[in-house]
PyMOL Python script that loads the backbone (N, CA, C, O; Angstrom):
from pymol import cmd

cmd.read_pdbstr("""\
ATOM      1  N   MET A   1       9.712  -9.411  -2.580  1.00  0.00           N
ATOM      2  CA  MET A   1       9.484  -8.903  -3.884  1.00  0.00           C
ATOM      3  C   MET A   1      10.122  -7.446  -3.884  1.00  0.00           C
ATOM      4  O   MET A   1      10.045  -6.723  -2.891  1.00  0.00           O
ATOM      5  N   SER A   2      10.685  -7.102  -4.929  1.00  0.00           N
ATOM      6  CA  SER A   2      11.257  -5.752  -5.039  1.00  0.00           C
ATOM      7  C   SER A   2      10.238  -4.724  -5.325  1.00  0.00           C
ATOM      8  O   SER A   2       9.168  -5.072  -5.824  1.00  0.00           O
ATOM      9  N   GLN A   3      10.489  -3.429  -5.038  1.00  0.00           N
ATOM     10  CA  GLN A   3       9.554  -2.397  -5.096  1.00  0.00           C
ATOM     11  C   GLN A   3       9.230  -2.201  -6.653  1.00  0.00           C
ATOM     12  O   GLN A   3       8.097  -1.926  -7.049  1.00  0.00           O
ATOM     13  N   ARG A   4      10.229  -2.352  -7.418  1.00  0.00           N
ATOM     14  CA  ARG A   4      10.113  -2.335  -8.899  1.00  0.00           C
ATOM     15  C   ARG A   4       9.133  -3.378  -9.371  1.00  0.00           C
ATOM     16  O   ARG A   4       8.223  -3.045 -10.130  1.00  0.00           O
ATOM     17  N   LYS A   5       9.271  -4.619  -8.963  1.00  0.00           N
ATOM     18  CA  LYS A   5       8.244  -5.749  -9.353  1.00  0.00           C
ATOM     19  C   LYS A   5       6.883  -5.255  -8.909  1.00  0.00           C
ATOM     20  O   LYS A   5       5.945  -5.259  -9.706  1.00  0.00           O
ATOM     21  N   LYS A   6       6.748  -4.841  -7.694  1.00  0.00           N
ATOM     22  CA  LYS A   6       5.379  -4.373  -7.177  1.00  0.00           C
ATOM     23  C   LYS A   6       4.788  -3.282  -8.060  1.00  0.00           C
ATOM     24  O   LYS A   6       3.610  -3.345  -8.415  1.00  0.00           O
ATOM     25  N   ARG A   7       5.581  -2.295  -8.415  1.00  0.00           N
ATOM     26  CA  ARG A   7       5.085  -1.282  -9.271  1.00  0.00           C
ATOM     27  C   ARG A   7       4.668  -1.798 -10.631  1.00  0.00           C
ATOM     28  O   ARG A   7       3.648  -1.371 -11.170  1.00  0.00           O
ATOM     29  N   GLU A   8       5.482  -2.759 -11.224  1.00  0.00           N
ATOM     30  CA  GLU A   8       5.061  -3.307 -12.476  1.00  0.00           C
ATOM     31  C   GLU A   8       3.718  -3.996 -12.440  1.00  0.00           C
ATOM     32  O   GLU A   8       2.881  -3.888 -13.337  1.00  0.00           O
ATOM     33  N   LEU A   9       3.565  -4.748 -11.283  1.00  0.00           N
ATOM     34  CA  LEU A   9       2.227  -5.512 -11.246  1.00  0.00           C
ATOM     35  C   LEU A   9       1.050  -4.520 -10.941  1.00  0.00           C
ATOM     36  O   LEU A   9      -0.086  -4.756 -11.354  1.00  0.00           O
ATOM     37  N   ILE A  10       1.343  -3.443 -10.233  1.00  0.00           N
ATOM     38  CA  ILE A  10       0.308  -2.407 -10.025  1.00  0.00           C
ATOM     39  C   ILE A  10      -0.060  -1.731 -11.313  1.00  0.00           C
ATOM     40  O   ILE A  10      -1.253  -1.558 -11.560  1.00  0.00           O
ATOM     41  N   VAL A  11       0.841  -1.345 -12.131  1.00  0.00           N
ATOM     42  CA  VAL A  11       0.569  -0.626 -13.355  1.00  0.00           C
ATOM     43  C   VAL A  11      -0.018  -1.593 -14.384  1.00  0.00           C
ATOM     44  O   VAL A  11      -0.850  -1.168 -15.185  1.00  0.00           O
ATOM     45  N   THR A  12       0.363  -2.850 -14.403  1.00  0.00           N
ATOM     46  CA  THR A  12      -0.184  -3.764 -15.323  1.00  0.00           C
ATOM     47  C   THR A  12      -1.627  -4.089 -14.872  1.00  0.00           C
ATOM     48  O   THR A  12      -2.459  -4.303 -15.754  1.00  0.00           O
ATOM     49  N   ALA A  13      -1.976  -4.141 -13.630  1.00  0.00           N
ATOM     50  CA  ALA A  13      -3.313  -4.425 -13.170  1.00  0.00           C
ATOM     51  C   ALA A  13      -4.202  -3.239 -13.372  1.00  0.00           C
ATOM     52  O   ALA A  13      -5.386  -3.391 -13.670  1.00  0.00           O
ATOM     53  N   LEU A  14      -3.599  -1.935 -13.199  1.00  0.00           N
ATOM     54  CA  LEU A  14      -4.414  -0.796 -13.366  1.00  0.00           C
ATOM     55  C   LEU A  14      -4.747  -0.641 -14.875  1.00  0.00           C
ATOM     56  O   LEU A  14      -5.899  -0.314 -15.164  1.00  0.00           O
ATOM     57  N   TYR A  15      -3.888  -0.835 -15.808  1.00  0.00           N
ATOM     58  CA  TYR A  15      -4.068  -0.764 -17.141  1.00  0.00           C
ATOM     59  C   TYR A  15      -5.143  -1.733 -17.607  1.00  0.00           C
ATOM     60  O   TYR A  15      -6.046  -1.349 -18.351  1.00  0.00           O
ATOM     61  N   ALA A  16      -5.050  -3.037 -17.158  1.00  0.00           N
ATOM     62  CA  ALA A  16      -6.086  -4.090 -17.497  1.00  0.00           C
ATOM     63  C   ALA A  16      -7.332  -3.656 -17.026  1.00  0.00           C
ATOM     64  O   ALA A  16      -8.274  -3.681 -17.818  1.00  0.00           O
ATOM     65  N   ARG A  17      -7.523  -3.232 -15.795  1.00  0.00           N
ATOM     66  CA  ARG A  17      -8.874  -2.950 -15.207  1.00  0.00           C
ATOM     67  C   ARG A  17      -9.347  -1.637 -15.902  1.00  0.00           C
ATOM     68  O   ARG A  17     -10.554  -1.488 -16.094  1.00  0.00           O
ATOM     69  N   PHE A  18      -8.483  -0.703 -16.279  1.00  0.00           N
ATOM     70  CA  PHE A  18      -9.026   0.539 -16.963  1.00  0.00           C
ATOM     71  C   PHE A  18      -9.529   0.230 -18.420  1.00  0.00           C
ATOM     72  O   PHE A  18     -10.378   0.951 -18.944  1.00  0.00           O
ATOM     73  N   MET A  19      -9.033  -0.765 -19.007  1.00  0.00           N
ATOM     74  CA  MET A  19      -9.422  -1.317 -20.387  1.00  0.00           C
ATOM     75  C   MET A  19     -10.528  -2.320 -20.147  1.00  0.00           C
ATOM     76  O   MET A  19     -10.691  -3.182 -21.011  1.00  0.00           O
ATOM     77  N   ASN A  20     -11.306  -2.314 -19.082  1.00  0.00           N
ATOM     78  CA  ASN A  20     -12.427  -3.142 -18.841  1.00  0.00           C
ATOM     79  C   ASN A  20     -12.125  -4.604 -18.683  1.00  0.00           C
ATOM     80  O   ASN A  20     -12.982  -5.461 -18.896  1.00  0.00           O
ATOM     81  N   GLY A  21     -10.924  -4.876 -18.314  1.00  0.00           N
ATOM     82  CA  GLY A  21     -10.480  -6.295 -18.028  1.00  0.00           C
ATOM     83  C   GLY A  21     -10.276  -6.509 -16.603  1.00  0.00           C
ATOM     84  O   GLY A  21     -10.631  -5.677 -15.767  1.00  0.00           O
ATOM     85  N   ASN A  22      -9.754  -7.525 -16.335  1.00  0.00           N
ATOM     86  CA  ASN A  22      -9.342  -7.904 -14.931  1.00  0.00           C
ATOM     87  C   ASN A  22      -8.018  -8.586 -14.977  1.00  0.00           C
ATOM     88  O   ASN A  22      -7.799  -9.412 -15.863  1.00  0.00           O
ATOM     89  N   TYR A  23      -7.121  -8.294 -14.078  1.00  0.00           N
ATOM     90  CA  TYR A  23      -5.803  -8.774 -13.946  1.00  0.00           C
ATOM     91  C   TYR A  23      -5.659  -9.267 -12.603  1.00  0.00           C
ATOM     92  O   TYR A  23      -5.853  -8.529 -11.637  1.00  0.00           O
ATOM     93  N   GLU A  24      -5.321 -10.501 -12.487  1.00  0.00           N
ATOM     94  CA  GLU A  24      -4.915 -11.083 -11.147  1.00  0.00           C
ATOM     95  C   GLU A  24      -3.675 -11.895 -11.282  1.00  0.00           C
ATOM     96  O   GLU A  24      -3.574 -12.691 -12.216  1.00  0.00           O
ATOM     97  N   SER A  25      -2.698 -11.738 -10.380  1.00  0.00           N
ATOM     98  CA  SER A  25      -1.533 -12.621 -10.482  1.00  0.00           C
ATOM     99  C   SER A  25      -1.323 -13.313  -9.242  1.00  0.00           C
ATOM    100  O   SER A  25      -1.734 -12.810  -8.197  1.00  0.00           O
ATOM    101  N   ASP A  26      -0.704 -14.455  -9.252  1.00  0.00           N
ATOM    102  CA  ASP A  26      -0.393 -15.163  -8.049  1.00  0.00           C
ATOM    103  C   ASP A  26       0.582 -14.471  -7.193  1.00  0.00           C
ATOM    104  O   ASP A  26       0.680 -14.705  -5.988  1.00  0.00           O
ATOM    105  N   GLU A  27       1.354 -13.555  -7.872  1.00  0.00           N
ATOM    106  CA  GLU A  27       2.339 -12.827  -7.240  1.00  0.00           C
ATOM    107  C   GLU A  27       1.795 -11.539  -6.409  1.00  0.00           C
ATOM    108  O   GLU A  27       2.546 -10.940  -5.639  1.00  0.00           O
ATOM    109  N   MET A  28       0.479 -11.161  -6.606  1.00  0.00           N
ATOM    110  CA  MET A  28      -0.071 -10.170  -5.934  1.00  0.00           C
ATOM    111  C   MET A  28      -0.336 -10.440  -4.438  1.00  0.00           C
ATOM    112  O   MET A  28      -0.996 -11.390  -4.018  1.00  0.00           O
ATOM    113  N   SER A  29       0.259  -9.491  -3.685  1.00  0.00           N
ATOM    114  CA  SER A  29      -0.103  -9.687  -2.229  1.00  0.00           C
ATOM    115  C   SER A  29      -1.242  -8.801  -1.790  1.00  0.00           C
ATOM    116  O   SER A  29      -1.681  -8.010  -2.624  1.00  0.00           O
ATOM    117  N   ASP A  30      -1.756  -8.834  -0.626  1.00  0.00           N
ATOM    118  CA  ASP A  30      -2.831  -7.953  -0.171  1.00  0.00           C
ATOM    119  C   ASP A  30      -2.472  -6.454  -0.246  1.00  0.00           C
ATOM    120  O   ASP A  30      -3.361  -5.652  -0.533  1.00  0.00           O
ATOM    121  N   ASP A  31      -1.254  -6.050  -0.009  1.00  0.00           N
ATOM    122  CA  ASP A  31      -0.921  -4.616  -0.009  1.00  0.00           C
ATOM    123  C   ASP A  31      -0.945  -4.218  -1.442  1.00  0.00           C
ATOM    124  O   ASP A  31      -1.358  -3.083  -1.676  1.00  0.00           O
ATOM    125  N   ILE A  32      -0.566  -4.972  -2.451  1.00  0.00           N
ATOM    126  CA  ILE A  32      -0.671  -4.613  -3.927  1.00  0.00           C
ATOM    127  C   ILE A  32      -2.059  -4.386  -4.262  1.00  0.00           C
ATOM    128  O   ILE A  32      -2.396  -3.395  -4.910  1.00  0.00           O
ATOM    129  N   ARG A  33      -2.965  -5.341  -3.814  1.00  0.00           N
ATOM    130  CA  ARG A  33      -4.415  -5.309  -4.156  1.00  0.00           C
ATOM    131  C   ARG A  33      -5.031  -3.994  -3.530  1.00  0.00           C
ATOM    132  O   ARG A  33      -5.780  -3.270  -4.185  1.00  0.00           O
ATOM    133  N   GLN A  34      -4.693  -3.746  -2.308  1.00  0.00           N
ATOM    134  CA  GLN A  34      -5.184  -2.504  -1.563  1.00  0.00           C
ATOM    135  C   GLN A  34      -4.633  -1.262  -2.308  1.00  0.00           C
ATOM    136  O   GLN A  34      -5.385  -0.301  -2.469  1.00  0.00           O
ATOM    137  N   THR A  35      -3.431  -1.229  -2.745  1.00  0.00           N
ATOM    138  CA  THR A  35      -2.909  -0.061  -3.513  1.00  0.00           C
ATOM    139  C   THR A  35      -3.697   0.153  -4.815  1.00  0.00           C
ATOM    140  O   THR A  35      -4.049   1.277  -5.172  1.00  0.00           O
ATOM    141  N   ILE A  36      -3.941  -0.876  -5.456  1.00  0.00           N
ATOM    142  CA  ILE A  36      -4.769  -0.847  -6.720  1.00  0.00           C
ATOM    143  C   ILE A  36      -6.132  -0.241  -6.465  1.00  0.00           C
ATOM    144  O   ILE A  36      -6.571   0.672  -7.165  1.00  0.00           O
ATOM    145  N   LEU A  37      -6.784  -0.761  -5.462  1.00  0.00           N
ATOM    146  CA  LEU A  37      -8.093  -0.219  -5.180  1.00  0.00           C
ATOM    147  C   LEU A  37      -8.083   1.182  -4.690  1.00  0.00           C
ATOM    148  O   LEU A  37      -9.032   1.908  -4.985  1.00  0.00           O
ATOM    149  N   ALA A  38      -7.087   1.638  -3.961  1.00  0.00           N
ATOM    150  CA  ALA A  38      -6.886   2.916  -3.394  1.00  0.00           C
ATOM    151  C   ALA A  38      -6.718   3.930  -4.567  1.00  0.00           C
ATOM    152  O   ALA A  38      -7.276   5.027  -4.570  1.00  0.00           O
ATOM    153  N   ILE A  39      -5.864   3.454  -5.613  1.00  0.00           N
ATOM    154  CA  ILE A  39      -5.659   4.377  -6.740  1.00  0.00           C
ATOM    155  C   ILE A  39      -6.872   4.432  -7.522  1.00  0.00           C
ATOM    156  O   ILE A  39      -7.127   5.512  -8.054  1.00  0.00           O
ATOM    157  N   GLU A  40      -7.701   3.421  -7.695  1.00  0.00           N
ATOM    158  CA  GLU A  40      -8.929   3.566  -8.429  1.00  0.00           C
ATOM    159  C   GLU A  40      -9.870   4.397  -7.658  1.00  0.00           C
ATOM    160  O   GLU A  40     -10.665   5.118  -8.261  1.00  0.00           O
ATOM    161  N   GLU A  41      -9.842   4.351  -6.308  1.00  0.00           N
ATOM    162  CA  GLU A  41     -10.746   5.153  -5.489  1.00  0.00           C
ATOM    163  C   GLU A  41     -10.462   6.682  -5.727  1.00  0.00           C
ATOM    164  O   GLU A  41     -11.349   7.518  -5.899  1.00  0.00           O
ATOM    165  N   HIS A  42      -9.149   6.931  -5.716  1.00  0.00           N
ATOM    166  CA  HIS A  42      -8.672   8.346  -5.762  1.00  0.00           C
ATOM    167  C   HIS A  42      -8.381   8.801  -7.170  1.00  0.00           C
ATOM    168  O   HIS A  42      -7.766   9.852  -7.352  1.00  0.00           O
ATOM    169  N   ALA A  43      -8.834   7.990  -8.257  1.00  0.00           N
ATOM    170  CA  ALA A  43      -8.476   8.288  -9.662  1.00  0.00           C
ATOM    171  C   ALA A  43      -8.873   9.705 -10.096  1.00  0.00           C
ATOM    172  O   ALA A  43      -8.130  10.358 -10.828  1.00  0.00           O
ATOM    173  N   ASP A  44      -9.986  10.159  -9.667  1.00  0.00           N
ATOM    174  CA  ASP A  44     -10.402  11.657 -10.038  1.00  0.00           C
ATOM    175  C   ASP A  44      -9.517  12.624  -9.490  1.00  0.00           C
ATOM    176  O   ASP A  44      -9.016  13.465 -10.236  1.00  0.00           O
ATOM    177  N   SER A  45      -9.231  12.601  -8.109  1.00  0.00           N
ATOM    178  CA  SER A  45      -8.398  13.635  -7.538  1.00  0.00           C
ATOM    179  C   SER A  45      -7.003  13.466  -8.061  1.00  0.00           C
ATOM    180  O   SER A  45      -6.310  14.472  -8.214  1.00  0.00           O
ATOM    181  N   LEU A  46      -6.517  12.228  -8.358  1.00  0.00           N
ATOM    182  CA  LEU A  46      -5.160  12.090  -9.026  1.00  0.00           C
ATOM    183  C   LEU A  46      -5.100  12.621 -10.316  1.00  0.00           C
ATOM    184  O   LEU A  46      -4.058  13.162 -10.686  1.00  0.00           O
ATOM    185  N   ASP A  47      -6.128  12.539 -11.098  1.00  0.00           N
ATOM    186  CA  ASP A  47      -6.192  12.980 -12.479  1.00  0.00           C
ATOM    187  C   ASP A  47      -6.255  14.534 -12.363  1.00  0.00           C
ATOM    188  O   ASP A  47      -5.615  15.220 -13.160  1.00  0.00           O
ATOM    189  N   GLN A  48      -6.957  15.056 -11.459  1.00  0.00           N
ATOM    190  CA  GLN A  48      -7.071  16.494 -11.327  1.00  0.00           C
ATOM    191  C   GLN A  48      -5.618  17.152 -10.977  1.00  0.00           C
ATOM    192  O   GLN A  48      -5.253  18.245 -11.408  1.00  0.00           O
ATOM    193  N   ILE A  49      -4.945  16.407 -10.227  1.00  0.00           N
ATOM    194  CA  ILE A  49      -3.617  17.001  -9.814  1.00  0.00           C
ATOM    195  C   ILE A  49      -2.758  16.830 -11.065  1.00  0.00           C
ATOM    196  O   ILE A  49      -2.069  17.791 -11.406  1.00  0.00           O
ATOM    197  N   ILE A  50      -2.728  15.763 -11.748  1.00  0.00           N
ATOM    198  CA  ILE A  50      -1.928  15.562 -13.012  1.00  0.00           C
ATOM    199  C   ILE A  50      -2.368  16.729 -13.948  1.00  0.00           C
ATOM    200  O   ILE A  50      -1.535  17.499 -14.426  1.00  0.00           O
ATOM    201  N   SER A  51      -3.651  16.829 -14.185  1.00  0.00           N
ATOM    202  CA  SER A  51      -4.132  17.951 -15.164  1.00  0.00           C
ATOM    203  C   SER A  51      -3.585  19.339 -14.726  1.00  0.00           C
ATOM    204  O   SER A  51      -3.060  20.082 -15.555  1.00  0.00           O
ATOM    205  N   ASP A  52      -3.709  19.676 -13.441  1.00  0.00           N
ATOM    206  CA  ASP A  52      -3.300  20.938 -12.912  1.00  0.00           C
ATOM    207  C   ASP A  52      -1.810  21.242 -13.278  1.00  0.00           C
ATOM    208  O   ASP A  52      -1.450  22.401 -13.482  1.00  0.00           O
ATOM    209  N   ASN A  53      -0.960  20.198 -13.358  1.00  0.00           N
ATOM    210  CA  ASN A  53       0.409  20.373 -13.537  1.00  0.00           C
ATOM    211  C   ASN A  53       0.842  20.099 -14.927  1.00  0.00           C
ATOM    212  O   ASN A  53       2.059  20.027 -15.103  1.00  0.00           O
ATOM    213  N   LEU A  54       0.057  19.935 -15.946  1.00  0.00           N
ATOM    214  CA  LEU A  54       0.403  19.794 -17.318  1.00  0.00           C
ATOM    215  C   LEU A  54       0.421  21.145 -18.027  1.00  0.00           C
ATOM    216  O   LEU A  54      -0.430  22.006 -17.805  1.00  0.00           O
ATOM    217  N   GLU A  55       1.425  21.295 -18.889  1.00  0.00           N
ATOM    218  CA  GLU A  55       1.570  22.536 -19.581  1.00  0.00           C
ATOM    219  C   GLU A  55       1.476  22.308 -21.146  1.00  0.00           C
ATOM    220  O   GLU A  55       2.216  21.510 -21.721  1.00  0.00           O
ATOM    221  N   ASN A  56       0.554  23.031 -21.765  1.00  0.00           N
ATOM    222  CA  ASN A  56       0.287  22.763 -23.159  1.00  0.00           C
ATOM    223  C   ASN A  56       0.040  21.319 -23.564  1.00  0.00           C
ATOM    224  O   ASN A  56       0.513  20.762 -24.555  1.00  0.00           O
ATOM    225  N   TRP A  57      -0.787  20.784 -22.634  1.00  0.00           N
ATOM    226  CA  TRP A  57      -1.082  19.270 -22.886  1.00  0.00           C
ATOM    227  C   TRP A  57      -2.400  19.032 -22.032  1.00  0.00           C
ATOM    228  O   TRP A  57      -2.651  19.751 -21.066  1.00  0.00           O
ATOM    229  N   THR A  58      -3.180  18.057 -22.404  1.00  0.00           N
ATOM    230  CA  THR A  58      -4.354  17.684 -21.666  1.00  0.00           C
ATOM    231  C   THR A  58      -4.118  16.246 -21.260  1.00  0.00           C
ATOM    232  O   THR A  58      -3.372  15.494 -21.887  1.00  0.00           O
ATOM    233  N   ILE A  59      -4.839  15.883 -20.103  1.00  0.00           N
ATOM    234  CA  ILE A  59      -4.714  14.496 -19.637  1.00  0.00           C
ATOM    235  C   ILE A  59      -5.311  13.431 -20.681  1.00  0.00           C
ATOM    236  O   ILE A  59      -4.897  12.273 -20.728  1.00  0.00           O
ATOM    237  N   ASP A  60      -6.223  13.883 -21.432  1.00  0.00           N
ATOM    238  CA  ASP A  60      -6.822  13.010 -22.397  1.00  0.00           C
ATOM    239  C   ASP A  60      -5.816  12.560 -23.499  1.00  0.00           C
ATOM    240  O   ASP A  60      -5.999  11.490 -24.079  1.00  0.00           O
ATOM    241  N   ARG A  61      -4.813  13.320 -23.779  1.00  0.00           N
ATOM    242  CA  ARG A  61      -3.744  13.079 -24.763  1.00  0.00           C
ATOM    243  C   ARG A  61      -2.631  12.174 -24.145  1.00  0.00           C
ATOM    244  O   ARG A  61      -1.768  11.671 -24.864  1.00  0.00           O
ATOM    245  N   ILE A  62      -2.665  12.009 -22.998  1.00  0.00           N
ATOM    246  CA  ILE A  62      -1.608  10.982 -22.292  1.00  0.00           C
ATOM    247  C   ILE A  62      -2.065   9.604 -22.618  1.00  0.00           C
ATOM    248  O   ILE A  62      -3.229   9.290 -22.369  1.00  0.00           O
ATOM    249  N   ASN A  63      -1.124   8.644 -23.229  1.00  0.00           N
ATOM    250  CA  ASN A  63      -1.578   7.346 -23.576  1.00  0.00           C
ATOM    251  C   ASN A  63      -1.858   6.634 -22.234  1.00  0.00           C
ATOM    252  O   ASN A  63      -1.406   7.102 -21.189  1.00  0.00           O
ATOM    253  N   TYR A  64      -2.551   5.580 -22.252  1.00  0.00           N
ATOM    254  CA  TYR A  64      -3.041   4.952 -21.015  1.00  0.00           C
ATOM    255  C   TYR A  64      -2.062   4.276 -20.140  1.00  0.00           C
ATOM    256  O   TYR A  64      -2.204   4.250 -18.917  1.00  0.00           O
ATOM    257  N   VAL A  65      -1.013   3.698 -20.794  1.00  0.00           N
ATOM    258  CA  VAL A  65       0.043   3.212 -19.842  1.00  0.00           C
ATOM    259  C   VAL A  65       0.673   4.154 -19.198  1.00  0.00           C
ATOM    260  O   VAL A  65       0.910   4.005 -17.999  1.00  0.00           O
ATOM    261  N   ASP A  66       1.078   5.351 -19.911  1.00  0.00           N
ATOM    262  CA  ASP A  66       1.703   6.419 -19.181  1.00  0.00           C
ATOM    263  C   ASP A  66       0.852   7.050 -18.044  1.00  0.00           C
ATOM    264  O   ASP A  66       1.355   7.399 -16.976  1.00  0.00           O
ATOM    265  N   LYS A  67      -0.464   7.175 -18.337  1.00  0.00           N
ATOM    266  CA  LYS A  67      -1.386   7.583 -17.307  1.00  0.00           C
ATOM    267  C   LYS A  67      -1.383   6.873 -16.129  1.00  0.00           C
ATOM    268  O   LYS A  67      -1.410   7.428 -15.031  1.00  0.00           O
ATOM    269  N   MET A  68      -1.346   5.481 -16.310  1.00  0.00           N
ATOM    270  CA  MET A  68      -1.397   4.716 -15.101  1.00  0.00           C
ATOM    271  C   MET A  68      -0.032   4.749 -14.375  1.00  0.00           C
ATOM    272  O   MET A  68      -0.034   4.568 -13.157  1.00  0.00           O
ATOM    273  N   ILE A  69       1.086   4.957 -14.999  1.00  0.00           N
ATOM    274  CA  ILE A  69       2.381   5.040 -14.386  1.00  0.00           C
ATOM    275  C   ILE A  69       2.337   6.360 -13.512  1.00  0.00           C
ATOM    276  O   ILE A  69       2.707   6.360 -12.338  1.00  0.00           O
ATOM    277  N   ILE A  70       1.846   7.516 -14.179  1.00  0.00           N
ATOM    278  CA  ILE A  70       1.872   8.742 -13.478  1.00  0.00           C
ATOM    279  C   ILE A  70       0.882   8.783 -12.388  1.00  0.00           C
ATOM    280  O   ILE A  70       1.116   9.490 -11.407  1.00  0.00           O
ATOM    281  N   ARG A  71      -0.259   8.055 -12.471  1.00  0.00           N
ATOM    282  CA  ARG A  71      -1.227   7.940 -11.382  1.00  0.00           C
ATOM    283  C   ARG A  71      -0.523   7.260 -10.245  1.00  0.00           C
ATOM    284  O   ARG A  71      -0.612   7.716  -9.105  1.00  0.00           O
ATOM    285  N   LEU A  72       0.164   6.199 -10.513  1.00  0.00           N
ATOM    286  CA  LEU A  72       0.870   5.446  -9.309  1.00  0.00           C
ATOM    287  C   LEU A  72       1.890   6.435  -8.750  1.00  0.00           C
ATOM    288  O   LEU A  72       1.974   6.549  -7.528  1.00  0.00           O
ATOM    289  N   ALA A  73       2.630   7.121  -9.513  1.00  0.00           N
ATOM    290  CA  ALA A  73       3.682   7.978  -8.959  1.00  0.00           C
ATOM    291  C   ALA A  73       3.107   9.125  -8.096  1.00  0.00           C
ATOM    292  O   ALA A  73       3.623   9.469  -7.033  1.00  0.00           O
ATOM    293  N   VAL A  74       2.039   9.673  -8.610  1.00  0.00           N
ATOM    294  CA  VAL A  74       1.331  10.822  -7.826  1.00  0.00           C
ATOM    295  C   VAL A  74       0.688  10.210  -6.530  1.00  0.00           C
ATOM    296  O   VAL A  74       0.691  10.823  -5.463  1.00  0.00           O
ATOM    297  N   TYR A  75       0.165   9.026  -6.681  1.00  0.00           N
ATOM    298  CA  TYR A  75      -0.459   8.340  -5.490  1.00  0.00           C
ATOM    299  C   TYR A  75       0.589   8.087  -4.311  1.00  0.00           C
ATOM    300  O   TYR A  75       0.343   8.238  -3.114  1.00  0.00           O
ATOM    301  N   GLU A  76       1.779   7.683  -4.853  1.00  0.00           N
ATOM    302  CA  GLU A  76       2.851   7.308  -3.913  1.00  0.00           C
ATOM    303  C   GLU A  76       3.357   8.601  -3.263  1.00  0.00           C
ATOM    304  O   GLU A  76       3.734   8.601  -2.091  1.00  0.00           O
ATOM    305  N   MET A  77       3.366   9.673  -4.004  1.00  0.00           N
ATOM    306  CA  MET A  77       3.868  10.999  -3.420  1.00  0.00           C
ATOM    307  C   MET A  77       2.875  11.592  -2.441  1.00  0.00           C
ATOM    308  O   MET A  77       3.319  12.212  -1.475  1.00  0.00           O
ATOM    309  N   ILE A  78       1.634  11.463  -2.599  1.00  0.00           N
ATOM    310  CA  ILE A  78       0.610  12.008  -1.806  1.00  0.00           C
ATOM    311  C   ILE A  78       0.119  11.151  -0.630  1.00  0.00           C
ATOM    312  O   ILE A  78      -0.096  11.645   0.477  1.00  0.00           O
ATOM    313  N   TYR A  79      -0.055   9.827  -0.914  1.00  0.00           N
ATOM    314  CA  TYR A  79      -0.833   9.010   0.057  1.00  0.00           C
ATOM    315  C   TYR A  79       0.154   8.117   0.765  1.00  0.00           C
ATOM    316  O   TYR A  79      -0.271   7.493   1.737  1.00  0.00           O
ATOM    317  N   THR A  80       1.369   7.976   0.422  1.00  0.00           N
ATOM    318  CA  THR A  80       2.309   6.924   1.048  1.00  0.00           C
ATOM    319  C   THR A  80       3.424   7.783   1.693  1.00  0.00           C
ATOM    320  O   THR A  80       3.648   8.955   1.392  1.00  0.00           O
ATOM    321  N   ASP A  81       4.090   7.063   2.610  1.00  0.00           N
ATOM    322  CA  ASP A  81       5.337   7.549   3.180  1.00  0.00           C
ATOM    323  C   ASP A  81       6.474   7.486   2.282  1.00  0.00           C
ATOM    324  O   ASP A  81       7.581   7.871   2.659  1.00  0.00           O
TER     325      ASP A  81
END
""", "prot")
cmd.dss("prot")
cmd.show_as("cartoon", "prot")
cmd.util.cbc("prot")
cmd.orient("prot")
């Protein structure tokens, strides 16, 4: 599976879970599930990092899909190689 497809699945699952739903796909591997759980676990610190780097904007104003994309990006920059 391509990295792009993995990221799409992760963002879709994060958004669904954030909106009080559940998203599970047959295409999800254990590493994708672990990434989703890790992002959820570090959500507060990721949001703090995002907030600290916003100018003339607040994190509450970012739409949910964009917020999930940015969370994934920040998570990848900080917690992965």
